[in-house]
N, C-alpha and C positions, 0 to 999 in steps of 0.2 A: 347443562354444560355445553351441548352442541350450539344452543342458541347464543350463549355467551361467546363462544369461539367465533361464530359468524359475525357478531357485533364487533369484536376485536379486529377481525380480518378487514371489515369494512372501514374501520378507523385508520388502520395501517394503509389501506388502499388510498383513502382520501388524502392522507399525509404525503404519500409518495407522489400523487398527482399534483398536489399543491407545490411540492418542491420543484417539479418539472414544468410548472405553468409558464415560467419565463422563457421556455424553449419551444414555444408553439411554432408549428411548421409554417414556413413561407411558401406559398404556391406561385407558380408551378414548382414541383419538386421532382428531381430525377436522381436515382442512385444506381450506379453501375459498380459491380464488385471487381474492379481492376486494381484496387489498392486497399490497404487496411482500413477498417472502419474508423470514422472519426468519433469524437467524444459525445456527439449527439445520440449515438446508439448505445443502448445497454444490452449486454448479453446475459441471458438467463438459461442455465443448463442444469439438468439433473445429474446426479453422480455418474461418472464414467462417460458422459456425453461430451461432445466437442463440436465447436463451430469454428471454421477457418475460412479465409478468403484464399482460394487456390484456383489457378487457371481461369481467371475472369468469372468466377462463380463463388457464391456462398455455399460452402460444403457443410452439411449438417449430418454428423455421425451420431446416431442415438438409437436406443432401444425403441422398438416399434410403438410401444405404449407409454412413452415418457416425454417429458417436455425438453425442448431445446430450441430457443428462438432468440431473435433480436427484436428490440422494441425501441420506440422513440415517441416523444410527446407529439400529439396531433392537435387537438383543441380547435380544429376548424370544421366547417360544415359545408354541405352542398358541393361535393367534389366527386371525381372519378378516380379510383385507385386501381392500378394495374400492376401485375408482376408476371414474370416469366419463370416457370418452375418445372422441375422434373422430379416428381415424388417417388418414394419407395417405401411401401409398407404402411400399415396402420389405416384406420378409418377416422375415428374421432381425433386421433393424434396424428393424422397425416399432415405433412408439411403444407401450409396453407397461407393465404393472405387473410389476416384478421383485422377487423375494426373492433375496438374494445372500449366499453364504457366502464364496467366494473365486473366483479366476479359473477354477477347475475345477469349481465347484459353484454352480449358480443355477437358477432357473426363472422362466418368464414366461407371461403370458396377455395376449392382445390380439385385435384384429379386423383381418382383411386386407380392405381396402376394395375391391380389384379382384376378389377371389374370393368376396366375401360369405360369409366363414366365420370362425369363431373359430379361433385358432391358439395352441396351447400348446407349449412347449418346456421341456425340463429337461436340464441338464448335470450328470451325476453322476460324480464322479471322472474328468472329462474325456471321458465318453462321452455323446453327444447323442442324444436321442430327441425328435422333434417330431410333432405330430398336427394335423390340420385337421378341422373339424366345420362343415359347410355349414348356412346358415339361409336362409330366404326373405326377400327384400327387399334393400334397399341397406344399406351399412355407414355409417350415420349415427352419432349419439351412442349409445354402448352402455355398459352397466355390465359390468365383469369382476371376478372375485373369485378369490382363492386361500385355501383353508383349510388350515392346517398343523397336522395332528394328530400324535399320538404315533407311529402306525404307517402313516399314510396322508396323501396330499395330494389335495385336491379342487380341481378347476378348474370355474368356473361362468361363465356369461355370460347377458346378457339385453339386449334392446333397451330403451333408456331408457323407463321407465314400464311395461314388460311383465313377464312372468313369467320367473323364473330357469330356465335350462336347465342340467341336470347333465351335465357332460362326464365321460367315464370316469374313475373314481377310480384313482389310482396309489399304489403303496406308497412309503413314506418309507424310504430305504435308503442304504447307503454312508456317506459323510461327512456326510449330512444327519441321520443317526440320533442323537438325544439332544443335538444341537448347534443352538442358536438361530442363525438367519441373522444376519449382521453388519450388513447394510445393507438399507434399503428404497430401491429405485431406481425412478424414474418417468421414462419417456422412451425414448430410443433408445440401443442399445449391444449389444455382443456380445463373447464371449470363448470361445476354444477352441484347444487345441493338440493336434491329432491328425491323422495322415496329412499331407495338404497344407494343413491349416488351422493357421495359426500366428498366433493373435490372443491374446497372453498378457499384455497390459497389465492392470493392476488396475482394478477398478470398471467393467468393461465399456468402457473407454476405447480402443476399437479401431475403425479404419475399414477398410472393404473396399478392395481395390486400385482399384476403380472407384467413385467417389463417388456416381454416379447423379444423376438430375435433382433440382432443388430441390423440397422439399415443405414443407407447413405442416400440422402436426397440433396438436390441442388436448386439454387435460386440464382438467376442471372441478372435480373433487372427489376427495379421498382420505379413507378412514376405516378404522380398525383397531380391533377389539375382541376381547376374550377369547372363546375358544370355550366354548360351553356344555359341561358335563362329558360329556354323552352324545355330543357331536360329536368328542371328542378321540380316540376309537377307532372303528374301522370297525364298523358295525352289522351285525346278522345280515341285515337286509334288503339292505344294500349288498353283502354277501357273495353273497347269492342272485342279485342283479342281475348282479354281476360274473361269476358262473358262467354264468348264462343268456346273457349277451352273448358269452361266449367259446365257446359251443358251435357246432359246425359244423351250423347249422340246415338248410342245403341238403343237406348230406350225410345228415343224419338223416332228412330228408324222402325222399330216394332210398331209404333203407334201410327205411322204414316200409312196412307192408302185406305183407311177406313175399315180394314180387317182387324178382327180381334187377334191379339198375340196367341200363340199356341205353344205347347211344350216342345214340339219338334223345332219350331223356329227359334225360341228363346234358348234352348239347350245347345244350339249349334255354334255359339260364339266362343265358348271356352271349354276346357276339358272338365270332366266330372270330378267330384271329390276324390282326392288321391288316396286317402287312408281311412276308409270307413270302418267304424267299430260299432258293434251292437252289444248292448247290455242285456243279459238274459237272467231271469230270476222269477221269484214269486211276487205277486201283488203285495205291496207294503213290506216285503221282506227286508231285513237289515243288510243282507248281502246280495250281490249280483256278480256273476262272472262275465267276462267280455270275450266275444269272438273277434279276434284280431283281423287285420286286413288280409293276412295270409292263411286264415282259417284256423290258426292255433288258438289256444285259450289262455286267459290271464285270470288267475284266481287271487285277487288282491296282491299282485306282485309275484305270484308263483306261476311260472309258465309251464304249459303242458301241450303235447302235440303227438301226432301219429308219425311213425317212421317205418320205412320198408327195408328189409334185409338186416344185415348185422350192424349196420351203422345206426346211431341214434340221431342222425341228422334229420331235420324236419322234412316231412314228405314233400312239401312244396316250399320254394324259396321266393316265389313271386306272388302277387295278389291273385286270388281266385275269384270266380264269379259267385256272388251270394244273392239270395233272395229269402223272403219270409214264407213259411209254409202257408199254403193257400192264399198267398199274397199279402196277408196282414197279421197273422198270428205271430207272437214273439218267440218263434222257434226258427232258428237260423239254419238255412240249407246252403252249404258251400259245395261247389262243384269244380273239378279240374280234371285234366288228362295228363298222364305221364307214362311214357314207354309203352304206348298202345293200349293202356288200360284206362277206364273211366272211373273216377272216384266221386262219391257223393257222401257228404257228412251232414248229419242232422243233429242239432244241439238244442235241448230244451232244459228249462229249470224246473225241478220238481221238489216238493217237500210233502211230507205226509199230510194228506187231506188238503193239500195246497194252502196250508195254514202258515201265515207269516211268522208265527211263534215257534215253528218247528224247523229243524236244520235243513238247509238248502243242499241239493245235490244236482249235478249236471248229468242228464241222460244223453248219451252220445251214441249214435249209430254211424259206422263207417261201412258203406256199401261199395264193393268193387265189382265193376262189370267188365266182361271180356267180349268185345265185339269181333274178335278174331276167329279163325277157324281151328286153332290149336288150343288145347288146355294150357293154362299158365299156372305155375307155382309161385306163390308170393308169401314171404314171411313179413308179418306186420308186428310192430311194437307200439305200445303206448308209453310215452316218455314223460316223466316229470323230473327233470334234470338227468335222471338215469332211467333206463327201461324199467317199467313197473310190471308189464305183462306182455306176452308174445303169443301170436297165433301163426300156425303153419297152414296156409290155405292152398287149395287147388281150385282155380276158377275155370269151370268148364267153358269150352267154346260156345259163344253166343249165350253164356249164362252169367251168373253173379253169385257172390257170397257176401255176407255181412258179419261184422263183429259189433258187440254191444258193450258199453262201459258205463258203470255208475261211479261218478266221481264226487266224493263228499267235498263241499266247498272248503270246509275248515282244514281238511287234510287231503289234498289232491293226491299225494303219494300213496294213499291207502285206497286208491281206486280199485274196483273189483270188476270182474267180468260179469255180464248179464247174459241170460239166455233170451231167446227171441220172445218167448211168451211173457216173461216178467217185464221185459222192456216195453212191449206193446201195451201191457196192462197199465203201466205207469204213464207211458206216453199218451195213452187215451185219456187218462185223468187230466193231464196237462191241457190237451186240446179241448176237452169238454169244458174245463173251467174257463178258459179264455174265450171260447165261443159264447158261453152263457153270459159272461160279464160284458163282452163287447156288443152283445145283442140288445143290451138295456139302453134306455134313453133314446135320444134322437137317432134316427136312422136315415142315412143319406144314400141314395142310389142314383147315379148319373151315368151317362153313356161312356164316360172315360174311366176305365177300371183303375187307373193309377190314383184317381181321386178317392174312389170307394175304398181302396186298400189303405191309402196313406192316412186318412183321417182315423181309421181304426187302429193303425199302427201307432200313431201319435198318442192316442189314449193309452194304449198298452205300455209303451215306453215310459210314459209319465207315471203310471201306476207302479212300475218297477223302480222308478226313481224316488219313490217314497219309502223311507226306512222307519219301521215301527221299533222304537227302543224304549223299554220300560213303560210301555203303555202310551207313549207319545208318538204321534205320526209326524215325521220330518220330511216334507217335500224338499229334496235337494236338487241343485241346478244341473248336475252332471251325472253320468252313469259310470259304473265300474271304477270307483275310487277317485274320480275327478270332481271337484266342487262338492265335497261331502257336506259342506255347511248348508244351513237353511238361509237363503236370501229372502228376507221377509217380503219385499215387494213382489218378487217373482212367485213366491209360494201363494200369496194372497190372490194374485191374478189367476193362478192355476185353479184355485177354488172357484173363482168366478166362471172360468171356462167349463169346469165340471158342472156347475149349475146350468149353464146354457146348453150343455149336451145331455142333461137329464140324469146326472149322477149325483143327486142331492145328498144321499147318505154319506158318501165319501167327502163331499164338500163340507158338510157339517163336521165330520170327524176331524178333518184337517184344519178347519177354521178354529175349532175348539183347542186343538193342540198348539197352534200358533199363538192363541190367546194366553196359553200358559206361560209364555215368555214375557208377558207384559210386566214391567217393574211396578212396585207399589205406588209410585207417583203417577203411573199411567203412560209412561214412555215405552214404546216398542221400537227397538232398533236391532234387527237380526242380520248382522254381517253385511247389510247393504247401506242403509242410511235412514234419515228421518222420513223419507217417503214411505217407509215400512208402516209407520203408524197410520198414515192416511189411507194407504192401499188396503190395510186390514179392516179399518172401519167401513170403507166403501164396499169391500167384498162381503162383509157381514150384512150390511144394509141390503145389498142386492140379493143375498141368499134369502133373507126374510121376505123380500118383495116377490121373489120367485116361488117360494114354498108356502108362504102364509103361516109359517110355524111360530105362532105367538108364544107358545110355551117355551120354546128355545130362546126367542128374543128376550123374554122377561128374565130368563136365567142369565143371559150374557149382558143385559143392559147395564148393570152397575159397572162392569168393566169398561164397556163402551163409553159411558158417561165420564168415567175417570180418565180415559184416553182423551176425550174431547176437552176436559178441564185442563189437562196438561198443555194441549195446543193453545187454548185460550190464555192460560197464565203465561206461557212462554212468549206468546205474541205481545202481550201487554208489557212484559219485562223488556223485550227487545225495543218496543216503541218508546219506552221511557228514556232510552239512550240514543234515540235517532233524531236527527233534525227533520222537521216536518217537510222541508223542501227536498230532502234526499230522494233520489230515484228509487231507493229500496225501502222507503218508509212503509211500515206495516208488515214487512216480511220478517222471517225468522232466519237467523244466521246459524247454520248447523252443517254437519257433514251431509252433503247432498246425495252421494252414492258411493259404492264400494271403491271405484277407481279414482275417486277425488276425496281423499281422506281429510283434507284441511277444511275447516268450517268456512262457509261462504253463503251469500244470499243466492238462492236459486229458484227459478220459477217451477222447476220440476218438483222441488220440495213443497212449495206453498200451494201449487195447484192441487197436489194430491192431498195435502192436509185439508184444504178447503173442501175437496170432494168428500173426504171422510166425514167432515162436520155436516155437510148437506145431506148425505145419504143417511147418516145416523138420525138427524132430525126428522127426515121423512119416515123412517122406520118407526121411531118412537111415537110420532104423531098418529100413524096408522094403527099402532097397537094400543092407543089410548093414553099414552104417557105425555099428555099435552103440555104440561108446565115445562118439563125438561126440553121438549121439542121446541117450544117457543123461545126459550132462553138460548139454545144452541143456534136456532135459526137467526136470531138477532145478531149473534156473534159472526155467523157465517156470512150474513149480508154485508156487514162492515168489512170483513176480510176480503170478500169478492171485490168490493169497491176499491180497497187499497191495492189489491193485486193489479187490477185493470189500470188504475191511475199510475201505478209504478211502471207498468209496461209502456204507457204513453210517454212518460218522462224518460225512460231508458232508451228509446229509439235513437239510433245513431246512423251516420251516413259515412260510407267509405266507397271510393271508386264510383261515385255517382249513384250508389244504391243504398236505400234505407234498410236497416237491419234491426231485428229485435234480439238483443243478447239474452242468453239464458241466465247468465250471471250478471245482474245489472250493475254491480259495484265494480267488478274487475274486468269484465268482457273477456275472461281468460279463454273460454272455448273458441271464441272467434279469433282472438289474437294468435293462438297456437297454430291456426291453419290459414293465416294470412287473410283474415276476414272473408273466408269462403264458408260454405255450408258443410264441409267435410268432417270426417272422423267423429269425435265426441259431440260436436255441435249437431251433426246429423242425427245421432242417436238420441241425445237428450232433448233436443227440440221436438222430436217426434213423440217423446214421452209426455211432453207438455201438451201436444195436440190431442193425445189419446184421452185426456181428462175431459175434453169437451167444454172446458171453462171458456175457451174461445170458440164461438160458433164458426162454422166452416168459412163463411164469407166475411167474417170480421176482419178489419184491416190489419189487425195485429197477427192474426193467423196467416193472412196473405204474405206478410213480411217473412214469415218462416218458410212457407211453401215456395215462394218465389226464390228465396236464397237457395233452398235445396235444389230446385229445378235448374237454376241458372249458374250456380257456382259450386260445382263439385260435390254436392250433397248426395247425389244419387248415381247409381249405375244399374241399368236395366230395371229401373223403377224401385230399387231397394237402397237402403242406407249404404253409402260408400264409406269404407273404413280402411285406411292404409292402401295397400294394393289389392284389396278385395272388397267383400261385402259383409255386413252384419245384419242379415235380413230381418231377424226377429224384432228389432227395434223400429222397424218401418211401420208398424201397425198403426200408429197415430196418423201418419201421413196417408196411409190407405183409407182409414176411416174418414179423414178430411176429404179425400177424393170421392168417396161414396156419397158423402153428404152434399157435395157439389155435383154429383151425378157424373163424374168423370170416370166412367165404369172401366174403360179400357186400361187406364193406369192401374186399377186394382187387379184386373186379370193379369196384366204384365207382372205385377208383384207376386201373385200366386205362382205363376209358372217359373219366375226367376228363383223363388224360394225352393220349388221342387227340383229345379235343375242344378242349383249351386249351394243351397242352404242345407242340403242333406244328401245322404247316399241315395242314388237314383232308384235302386231296386229294393232297398231295405228301409228307406224313409227315416233313417236315423239322423236327427237334426244336429247341427253344429252351431257354435256361436259365431265364428269367423272363418271365412273361406277365402284363400288367395285365388283370384279368378284365373290369372294366366298360368299359374303353376298347378292349380288344383290342390295345393297344400291346405291342410285344415288343422285347427286346434284339436286337442284331445277331449273336448268338452262334451262329446256326443255319447249317448243321446241326451240332448240338452232340454231340460224341462221347460225353460222359459220359451225357447224357440217353438217347441211343439204346442205350447199354450197359445202363443200368438197366432200360429197357423190355424189352430182350431177356431179361434175367435174370428179370424179373417174369413174362413170358409163359411162359418155360420152366418156372418153378417152379409156375405155375398148372396146367400140364399134366403135369409130371414133377418129383418132389421126393424127395430122400433125407432120411431121418430116422434116423440111426444105422444099424442093420442092416435097416431097413425101406425099401422102395421104394414110393412112393405115386404112383399114376397117376390123372389126371383129377380131382384134388381140387377145383379151382376152375373147372371148366367151367361157363360160364353155362347156365342151364336151357334157354333157347331153342335152344341148339346141339343139343339132343337131342330136339327135336320130331319128330313122325312123318315118316319118310322122310329125315331128316338124318343126317350121318355126321361123326365126328371121327376124324382119322387123324394119328398121329405116327410117323415112320419114322426109323430109324437115329439115335436120340438117345443121345449119350454120357451115361453116369452113372459114379459111382465103382465100380459093379459091372460095368461094360461097357455096350455099346450095347443099347438096348431099342427096341421098337416096339409099337404097339397101335392098334387101331381099335375104334370103338363105333358101331354102326348101330342106329337106332331104326326100328321098323316095326310093322305091325299096329295102327295108330292109337296108337302109343307104348305098346301093351300088352306089347310084347316088345322086347328089345334083344339084339343079338348082339355079343359082345366077342371079339376075337382078340388074343392077346399073344405077341410074340416076346421071351422073357426074356433077360436078359444072361447071358453065358457065362463072362466072366472070373472073376467071383466071385458065388456065389449069395447073393442077399439072404436073410436069415432069413425075411422075410415080404414078400409083395407085396400091397398093398391097392389095389383098383380102386374108385374112387368113381363112382357113377352118380347124377347129380343129375337126377332125373326132371322133365320140364317142368311137370308138375302136382303135383310134390312127393309122388308116390305112393311107398309102401313096397314093397320087393321081396317077392314072395310065394313064388318058387321059383327054384332055380338048378341047372343041370347043367353039369358041367365035362367036356369031351370025352365027352359022353353019359351021364355018371354023376352021379346026384343028389348034391348037396352041401348041408350045413346051415351052412357057414361063411360066413354073411352076416348083416348087420343091416338096418336100414331102407334104407340106400343104399350099403352098403359090402360088398364081397366080399373075403375073405381067402384068399390062396394061400400054401402053404408048400412048400419044396423043389421049386420049379418049374425044370426044366432043359431043357425042350423046349416048342415052341409049343403053346398051348392055345386051345380054342374054348369060350366060355362062352355058354350060352343063359339069358337072364334073363326071368322072367315077372312081370307085375304084376296 
């Protein structure tokens, strides 16, 4: 029905425009509102709104979120339109200058009076992009302008009588290209039909569901004139400004001077995360409670807290300082001071035998310390809406008292007091469980304690983010009730990270559970999109190659083959309907990811499906299932050729720069951000890079990374999104940099993630952080973010590159200062488990390296990178006491190593 309504609206719009076609505007045009409007203008107002010409101005009296405007036929191109206005109220519905093509294509420029900023918006083929540009002073009378050129659109503004301010130039694209706008609209209105936005009436004649307060805005003058020939196209100077504005200036500043970025330097630019939350629970447990920014608790929407005195008001009203017990255990310690007393609150998740099938309870200790010289009496309450229990305490001078609470997750109001002995017994069970679990697998010890703690905290949070329900393990993307669904792509990548960190049993459990959602025809789409199918196949193939578990592979192989068959059949079906010269020939049209629900051709989809086919074929071949392996290999080779050919055909050029669209048919991700590398283009293009379908120095990969680096795709080396960052999606870019040996960019990404992608002391990762405000989404602790961070750190320390094993490639130089040591133990690789240590001594004039090589399969080459703190070159090397010449400035090359070696390095 909605589709039919939109078609009807479009027909009506075309009819209206055809009727007015004879009244095309003659340029130059000027309209002052010193007399009543003539018949060339049409007035459109919502109920109870009014437009009048009074006191030499167009007076628009209307609800803040309703339409009220005048319009007239335009039908000309390549012009500059200006108007003088004084807005009042509204944002999308603020009184504006509009150029209007149809309900799915228009642009506007105005001033927001409450925010003292210019506001531009453009709807291109139904996709909205809006921007704000602050100015000093109040929003009084302002001039605003739009220049419509052949390939670009310019927005400008100035305070009446002042100098024009150039707002960022945007490309003219989509349905705007080569097509004059139908109408000039002055006033209030809006249209959009996307997601939950259904405002499809023609000529912007739509009201919001809430009309908002009454407002009065004014327009004084409108003028339109032809553009000078030199303004019809983007100038070289504008191209240069566009590029300069798009560079990651802070990131480049960190990379300048030859020094590695550090946490101290990177974290100094913006405030830390504003509202950190930590999920606390049992491994794989179906519930977890949340420690809120102010130290209170959230039990699935039921709030609980401590209060002092007779009032049930929360003990603290501002954020407290929080850290994890011993730096990394998922036990949250909150500390604050009030009225001369010091408070410390410890919160742990406990269940009988720490079993995910038994009920969860919160173990909480509140310790009150009195640093004063007089005894203090304190009445403490534990509150769940109403007081549940009370303590009357006397805190001795220079002493302390503690209270203990056991809070059942399912019924927090039934919390009970604990005695110290019972609390310590259960608390010890919790700490012992997590220490044992997090001691398994790969162990990383570096001279920066933040790193040692963070990587173990990420593992712990992700284990808490897994919910076991009815025997099925569900890795969900957020903690404490946010993102409770399984996002297939994220969950599969998490399993891969577990394998790289040596938690193979859990990886297998979770992979098997995800596999249970495969449909009978072989399709797997779990709340994310079609990449779910490819990511799961890829993760399963990697799991087999890491573990060599042939019995497991033979058990799951029929389902893997069925999934491959779905990909192959769907691709053939798509190709039967495609023109062979189409830039998307050979691709599959489907929902690409969660935030893009409409089916479209996407390299994110096809590269992951290709990866799934290739990894499945490799695993089946290794396990002896050669016929199926050969068949799937043949299909994957053809698929790869088609993807690469498609990419070559899809390359486009805007503003003098070649670009690779992620959506080859629509270019939507690029169009929405003015053919820059920002927002979803930044995120999704990096996910294409992480598949390694494009080698790091491939010209198509360079198109992506150049756009990210030069046109708003990065901030401090991570993906730029809105006014902040979405660091987790940067992993593909970082891996591309590693492969090109641009190590400092990778180190920058690590520290930017630590500084802004998570809470700085509890390492709880988030999906999006607003940099200037510190505002963050409630997605933390975010499973996908922690997954990508674990993968990044692992590859900085150990990385496979074909038959080569690379150790220590991206170790920050300060980690190898005199007396410091880097140690990696029991690290899984495709060659088997490996370990190494690097110790710097003798004033950093000497380093001692010990390597325990993998034994499952000998790598052809082991390269050990030693990034000297002063960037000195290696002068001499001995391997097990024998001199070697197999080294360069900072790299030692080993071949045929099948036993532990000790290397002495001299500078």
